C-alpha positions, 0 to 999 in steps of 0.5 A: 662838358669835359671843359667844365669838369676840367675847370671844376677840378682845377678850381677844387685843387686850387682852393684845396692848396690854399686851404692846405697852405693855411696850416702850421705845425707844432713839434717837439720833444716831451720830457718829464720833470727829470728831463727824461723823454716820455713816449706814448703821450697823447697830443690832442686837438679838436678830435685829432690825436697823435702820440709821441714816439719812443724818443718823446718826439711829437708833431701835429698839424694845426690851423693857422691864424686861429687860436688853438689849444693842444692837450697833452695827456699821459696815464702816469703824468699830469695833463697840460695844455698849450694855447697858441696862434700861428702864422701859415706854414709856421713851424713852432717848436715846443718842448713840454715838461710833464710833471708826475701825478702822485695819485697815479704813480706806479699804476701804469708803467709805460714812460721812456724812463721806465722802459730803461728801468726794465732793461737794466739801464742806468740814466745819468743826469748831465748836470751831475756830470758837469758838477762832480769833481775829478782829475779827469772830469766827464762822463767816465768820471761818474761811471767809475762811481757805479758798481761793477765799474773799476779804474785805478788811474785818474789820468785815464778815461778808460774803465773796466766793467765786471771783469772785462778790460778796456777793449770790451766796452761799447760807446755810442754817440747819437747811435754812432759807434766811436773809437779810441786811439790805438797806441796810447800806453799811459793814461797821461797821454790820453788828454780828452775822451771823445764825449764832450760833456758840454753837448750832452743831453742824455746818458744811458749805461748798461753794465751787462745783459744788454739787448741784441740791438747793441753791438758785439762787445762783452762787457758794457754799453755807454749810449750818449745823445747830444742835445738838439737845441731849441734856442740860442745858448753858449757856455764856457768852462775854464780851470787850471787843467784847461778850458772848453766852450760851446754854442747852441744855434737855431735857424729862424725857421727852426729847421736847422739847429747845431751844437758845437764845442771846443776843448783844450786840456793840459795835464801839467798840474797833475803830472807835476805832482808825481815823483818824476820831475819833467819838462812836460808840454802837452796840448790836447785840443778837439772841436766837435759839432752836431748839426740837425736839419728837418727836411720835412715832417717825415725826414730829418738829417743830422751830422756828427763831426770831431777833429782831435789833435793830441801832442804829448811832449815828455822829457823826464829829468829826475825821479825820487821814490821812497819805499820799503818798510819802517825797519828797512826804508829804501830809496831810488833815484833816477836821472834821465836823458832823452824825451818822448814825442807822441802825437795822435790825430783823429778825424771822425764824421757821421751822417744819419738820416731818419725817415718816418716811412709810415706812422708805425715804421721808422728807418735810419741810415747811418754812415761814419768814417774814422781816421787816426794817425798816431806816432809814438817816438821816444829815446829815454836813458834812465840811470838809477841808484838804489840804496838803504835810506836813513829812517831818521835823517833821510829827507832826500835821496842823497841821504842813503847809508848804503848803495845796493845797486846801480844801473841804466836802462835805454828805451827806444820806440818808433811806432807809427799807425794809420787806421781808417774805419768806414761804416754804413748801417741801416736800422728800422723800428716798427710797431707791430700788433701791440709790440715793437720790432727792431732790426739792422744791417751793417757793413764795416771796413777797417784798413790798418797800417802799423809799424812797431819798432821798440826795444829795451837795453838794460845793464847793471853795474856795467854788465848787459843783462840778457833777455830772460826768455831767450836761451843764451850761453852760460854767463858767469861774469865778471869771473869769466868773459862772456862770449855770447851775443849782446841782445836787447832785453826786449825787442819787438819789430813788425810791419802790418798792413791789414784789412778787415771786412765785417758784416753784422746785423740784428733783429729784436722783438719787444712786448709789454703785456699783463700777467694776471694783475702784474705787468711784464716786459720781454725782449728777444733778439739775435745778432750775427757777425761775419768777418775776415782778415786779409794782408797777414802772412797767413790769409784769414778765413771767414768766421761767423758768430750768432748771438741770441739774447733775451730780457724779461722783467715783471712788476708785481701788483704790490703796494711797493714799487718793485721790478724784477729783471732777468737778462742774458744770452750768448755774447761774442766779441770778434777781434779788433786789430789790437786783439789780433797782434801778439806780443811780438807784433805779428798779426794772427788773422784767425783769432776767434771771437771771445765767447761769453754766456752772460746771466744777470738777475736784478731788481729795482725798488723805488721808495720814499725815505724822509718823504724824498725819493730813493732807489735801491738797485741790486744785480747778481751776475755770472759770465762763463767765457771760452775762447779767451784771448789772454792779455796783460795790462800795463797802465792803459796799454793792453797786450794780447797773446793773440790766441784763444787758448784759455777759458775764464769766468766772472761772478759778482754782486752789485748794490746801489742806493741813490736818492735825495739824501739832501733835498733837491740833490741826487747822491748815491752809494755803490758797492760791488764784489767781483771774482774773475779767473782764467785757465790758460792751456789747462794750467789751472785757474788764476786771477785775471788782470781785472780781478778787483774783488771789492769796490766802494764808491760814493757820490754826494752833493750838498749845500750850506743850509744858511747859504744854499748858493754854496754847493759841496760835491764829494767823489769818493772811490775805494778799490782793492788792489788789482793783480799786476805790477809783476815783471812783463816777462814773468810767468803769472803761474809762478808769480802772482802780485797785487798792487795796493788798494786804490783810495781816492777822494775828490771834493769841490766847493762852488759858489753859484751866482745864478742858475735855473733855481734862482732865475725866477725873477729878472736880475737888475744887475750884470747877472741878468745876462747869464743862465748859469754862473758859478766859481769853484775850488776843487781838491783832488786826492783830498787825503793825499793817498799814494796810489800805484798804477804799476811797478818799476823793477830794479835789479840788485846784482849784489844780492841777486834780488829785484825790487818792486818800486811803485809808480805812484799816481798824483798827490794832492792837487788844487784847482780853480774852476769857472762855469758860465752859460748864456 
């Protein structure tokens, strides 16, 4: 009897295994017509139903060797179906595109894009990023056209958001935080930003009031997702500024996929348009890959890797700059000797594993390692001649009527840095009682080895100029001999070996419900971070901050599609290494976290104009900052006081109108007002270095009506002048100076031979091998505006005056560009 039971059980299991083996799986990511992922889509098969998750992902098991029909339904999108016959154990990847249902639009509000809408997140189309011209094209080029985002440097990918500086912005790629090099002081040294535009699938940006799940910065979040390819593809882009190539790979069983890109950048075309004539041989190269592996139905792994090498060899020769007024034109000539050799090598790797422990619980483990070795070595001697120019005849610096000052300046640096940053983080997402819980814990270890040796010696008319911040004996040259010591005008020497350990975490609760006939969304969360700094002369103490944050949104039951949002909380920014190092190069391990009480009130209004979709977005914000670490900005280098002796505020108003001004294309117009001031040691409020009062930007796409394959792209930015350009040693409470307004227009013309809209039928010629092919011409700084990033200060011994000579950015530049995709 027992034997019969055993045989029966064995046969039952055997035939069960055979039955299970006769199944297959269908999975994929559901997007809408605008390529945004869609959550909560019902995928049904013969009474069995699964739902797509927050990332639009779905997976369902289907019978093999049998024709089956899947039904995709969503409350605000049109139903669609898929009929397919699969082999046993086959995994079929299907990424459906669901279209909007006009009669239901606005009644229910649950798609992934609408979730971002109530969170105040701006989503940017990757195709737009690649098309829009810019001297430093990429994601950051588009961000600078958004309200509240400012930058006055076309060489740089860095940006300031609502009164914050370059160090106050979070950047994530595939949920992994990325870093930028430490020592870069000039935008033209940057070369490439971390993000490779060729690999991007989704770009989300928040300018403030973001949720607790995002990290500890004060200003903004840029959240980028690289695509997960479903078929082979390749792309190539080439121009006078460099080239890039990428390839999409997918294994036969669809379990492996990878997207890899290589980039090369050369800024010589831009640098050679400046006043300074140079021998300039930069090489900016990087390779980046994102690999995905589906281990099982519940378990996926991915790897993100990047290797970057930036070599910057700069040998200035001469400079000629004309400035002054019509009544008193002046000119400056500088003759250089020496060179600058900089190199920034960075290595980055991140491993992420995602495990669906239950239908309502997803866990993620993320580990990453970032290593950068940087050196900044230069010896440059500059000898100058300052004079009055002849307004009628002077076309060269040699045509001057009177020389007002001569002098020389020697700058020396031997700066080296080695930084290793390791992270491990556990994140979770759980559906709970018609709401969602998100949580995470993270450990970070930062090891910094830094040597800074830099000095500057200045003389004018043969007399060594002593530093203005050091008490020296009376100097009455040339009438009396000077008996005091000769000192460098500036001198910084330090060696720092520091380790920073950080523990951080967050918990967040999200819920959607009804308030009468209106819909509401709310999110409550809290973050914490504890850290300490070791290795300094004074041992750092353990510090802890707690950051509560919240969001509330309501969509009234109105005929018009309007959403109102209120978000904010208490935000902290614990100091990174740059914020710990003072003007003398010494590390203060007990610098506190800067604190900001942030409130953002906004609304979105979706409407139709000319029977085409448009959106009007308004946001008003206020930040009250305390424990502020005062800083100065020189080009893109930030130098901190490394104390917390100031308080500040930022307030402003942002507007953005975007939509189809031209049918089938997205364009927008942005306007922003900002006022930010700081009070250092109770001396009173003065403008912060980021106080850019007014901002106007336009991004416009068009095509020729009679030749739609000829496209036109316009990128226009106007910013009022930033505080800055004063001598580094000057007291901002005694001397406030603003740079001139920043005005720039970049335009591009493109001839599209083939793209998605023209591939309705197979081409009989050589174009059939391409998915996209376009050739274009770009004109940077179309109106040849003279924009200054800083001032060079030249001394006139005769009149005891100093003259601010503007350091102009690029003039008008032409570029040719090729884009191809297989």
